[in-house]
C-alpha positions, 0 to 999 in steps of 0.5 A: 926139410928144405935148405937154402944157402944164401950168399947175398940178399938176392939169394935170400929174397929168392928163398923167401919167394920159394917159401911163400909159394910152398905155404898154405893160405892159412899158414903160420910161419915161425921165423927163428934166428939171431938178431940181425940174421935177416928175419924181417928181410925174409918176411918182406920177401915172403909177404911180397910174393904173397901180394903185399906191398914190400914197402909196408913190411917192417920189423914189428918190434915196436908195434908187436903186430903189423897187418899187410893188406892184399887184394882179394885175400886176407891180410898177412899178419906179422908178429914180433914176439921179442918184446912179449913177456911170457905172461899169457894174459898179455897175449890174450889182451893183444889177441894173439889166440884170435890172430893165430886162429884167424884167416891168412898167413901169419909170420912170427919173428921170435915166436914164443913156444907156447904159441903152439897151443893156439896153432894147429901147426906151423912152418919153422924157418930157421936162419943161421948166419955163417962166418962168411956172412952167408945165410943157411935157411931151413924150413920144416913143418911142425907136423913133420917135426913131431912125427920124427 
């Protein structure tokens, strides 16, 4: 597990860049935190470090799935599970299993736990907002979590 304490946006962007450099080319990343914790901001930093245009990265809440092109690499897929129901048929209609099995990095805000069924593993990134406004960001690989 890796922990970053971020006192401002510069620290959070630096944490995102470090997380991006640690990811496998086919990584699935679960971004977990309360509303307003900074999941999309962190996703933007990760995507930018991996070669996507940070101006393209926005909360996928209304579109549910965004795709960010990269030169010479598969696109980064950004999914928002917040508006998805627990109905698996909806996931199948949207193509969630194919998206998660496809190439490239997948960033998922508000992941559904049942998405695990369609993944071989994922990196869990949790963001906690402290009372002083600082963010504590922790990363753990799902393979490490199940080994404990």
